[in-house]
N, C-alpha and C positions, 0 to 999 in steps of 0.2 A: 463906517461901520456900522456903528448904532446907528445907522437909517433900515435895521433890520433889524424885524421881532426880533429872533431867536438869538442878536447878537444882544440886543435889551435882558430879553429874559436868564441868558448866561450870566449878567453880569449882576444884575439880584441875587441870582441862587448863590451864587460865589460871595459876592462880600455878605451876604446871610452864613451860608458855610461854616467861613471865613470867621465869624464869633463862632457856633455853634460847635467844630470841631475845638480847636484851643478848650475853651469850658469843659469840656465834656472827657477831652482826651486825659491833660492833669490830675483831672482824681485816678483815671486807670495808667498812666506812666507814672507818678510818683508809688499806688499800689502796688508797681513790680507786678503788671496785668494787664501794658500796652497794647499785647498779644492779641489779645481779645479779640482787638476788632481786625483784623487776617484773620480770627480763622471765622467769623461774621460775617465777612463780607462774602468768602466763603460757602458761608451759609442761604446770603442769599443769593450768588450763583445758582442754589439747587432753586428757591425760592424762584427768581424767577425760570428757569424751566419747566418748577411746575406750572406756574401763570401762562404760562406755555402750552401746556401741552390744553389742560382747562379752558385755554381762550376763555382767560379772563388780566385784567389787568397786573403788568406784573411787577409791577411794581409794591401794588398791594399784598400779591404772593408772598411780592422779595419780603415788604415787615414782615406777613405774617406768617415765616419760614425763619427768619433772622428770628422774635421773637420769643420763635419756642424755644430754639436754641441755644439767644441767652437764659431767659432763665434753665433749661438743660445745666445750662453751665454754671448757675449756679447753683443747685442742688447737689452736683458735685462738686461740686468747691469741697462741697459740705463734708464729702461721702471718703474724697481726694486731699486731704487739710493739708498733707506734705507733700503733697503729688502733683501738684498747681496746671505742667505742662503738659502734664500727660491728661486733663481736660483736654485739651484746651488738641490733641491731637486725635485724639476719638472723636472730636465734633467736625474738623477737619474734614477726617478719615468716613467720617457716614457725610457729608453735606458735599459731599467732591467725586464721592458715593453714585450718591443720588441724580448733579449734572450730570456727569460723563451717561449712563447709564442712559439716562430720558433721551440723550443729545444722540451718543453713537448709536442708539436701536433706531435711529428715523423718524423719532418721534414728534419733534422736534422740527419747524422744516424754519421759521423764525429763521431772522438774522441775528446771530446776538453781539455781536463783534460789540453791536455800540455799548453796552453795558458790561462786557468786558475788557475796553478801554475810553471808556465817556466819549459823547457826542455834544456838539455845540449844537446841532440843530434838530434834536431833540429833546431839547430843553422846554417844555411849554409852558404859560399863564398858569396855566393849574397844579406847577413844577411847582410854579413861585410860590403864591396861595402858601405851599404841603410845606414848606420848607419855613419862610416867617411860624406856621403854627408851631411849627416842632423847635425854630430861632426862642420864644417866648413863654412853651412849654419851660426851654431848659434853663433860663434865664432865669423863671423866676423859683425853677427846681433850688437851684444854685445859693437865688437871694438869701429866699427863705431856709434851705438848709442847712447853709453852710458854712454853721460850729459844729453842727455833727456829723457833716460831710471833710472839715480839717480832723475830727475828732475820728474821725476812721481807716485815715491816713495812714496819722502814723502813731494809731492806735485803737486794732478794731475789739479788742480784748475788753480796754478801755471799756469804749465804748458800750462794748454792752453794758459792763458794773452800772456804768452812770447812770446802763436807762432807757439808750438812743436803742429809739428798733432798727436795729441793722439788718437784717432781713428783707424788711419791707424795705429798708430802702437804699439796699440791695438789687436787690430785682428789678422795684422801679427805674435805679439806673441803668440795670442789662437791658427795659425795654427802648430806656434814651435812647441808646447805644445804639440800638438795633433801628430805632424807627432813624438821625442820623443815616447809619448807614445804609436805607433803603433809599432816601428822595436824595444824596450827595450821590449816587451808582450814575445816574445821568452825564453826569457833565462832570468824572471822573476818574468815575471805573469801580469797576470791579476788584478791578487786580494790584492798584493803587494806594485804596481810599483809607489805607491804614498809613499808611505816609501822614496820609492829612489828620492823622489823631494822636503820631512821637512826632514828630521830624520838628515839625515852632514850637513844641514843648521840647523840645531834648537843646534845642538854637536857648529858646529863652532861660534856661537853667546854667548856660555856661554865664551866662553872668552874672553868676551868682550875688540875686539880689532877696528880697522880702518876695512872701507866697503872692500875696496880692500886684507884687509887680511883678511879677517874673510871668503872673494868670495871664496879665493885661499887655506885656514883650508877648506872649508866646500867641495872641490875638493879631501883635501886629506883629508878624514873622509869615506868620498861619493869612492874617490878606497879603502881604508881598510873594509867597508862590503860588496863588488862588489866581492873586489875579495877574501878576508876572503866568502863570504860564496860560492866563484865557488870552493873553496879546500876542504872546512866543505864536502862540498855536494856531490863533487864528490865521497871524503871518503867514507863516511854516507850510499849512495843510498840517497840518500836524490833528491828531487826539490831543486833546488836551486831560486829559487823565497823565500817560506818561511826559510829557513835559511842564506837569508841575510836579510830576515826582523830581525829575531834572532839579527844575527851581529848589524846591526845598533843598534835597542836600547837600547843592552849593549852596543856599542859606548857612545852612547848617556847616559847612565849613568856613565861610570867610567870617562866618561868627567865630567859631572857635581862633580861628587864624588868630583876630581882629587882638581875642584876648589872650593869647599867646605872645604878641606885639607888647600889651600893654602890660603885663609878666613882668615882661624881663628887663626893662630898666626900673622898676624895684627891688632885682633879685643882686642885678648889681651894686646899688646900694648900701 
């Protein structure tokens, strides 16, 4: 299985993505902003379509357009402060509209299926290095800005009063999310990338641990989802994105069931 170079690349990317997705995702989920992953994943579809249209690297074009939309979301969030979900609908409509217009007009003749559902065959060595660089940047940001990020989660107004550069951090975080989505679509696909951001964190939250332990557990669940999805998709010859999404839901349900089983004896006492 691992005598093939593409499987070695896919494994390396999966391990790195399983680390970076929950590290970023936990801050999005706790801010009740997890659907930004879904909005930006559709923005990356528009970026892929534009890249194929202009004959440039679709991953680079996806990163550029996803970053643009990520910054736009953050800018609109301040204008529509009480209607956060409305911003995501605006971005979804615009990005999907761009993608469908380009593809339905016959302007793109390349196969976009691998970007939609993920593909083991398309993961290259350059993708590994790109994800590694993103992983290092994400770890540095989380370590260096950890107190500020935690404060922003629970009290953004208080963080701003305390002198935390919330706007700058939010914009930097939007760029990080855009980069994560752009490099992850090769292996998990555009349609299910948001599941990697939210579901491992949701499973970890069921364990009711402290913040640091929840972060560690979300990385563990993400690793199980991605590596398990990688192996299963190889053996059943299916797109890794769909298998990973199904497995992440199964893991979440299993954690909920186990937590309920643990809680019942305590209730009987």
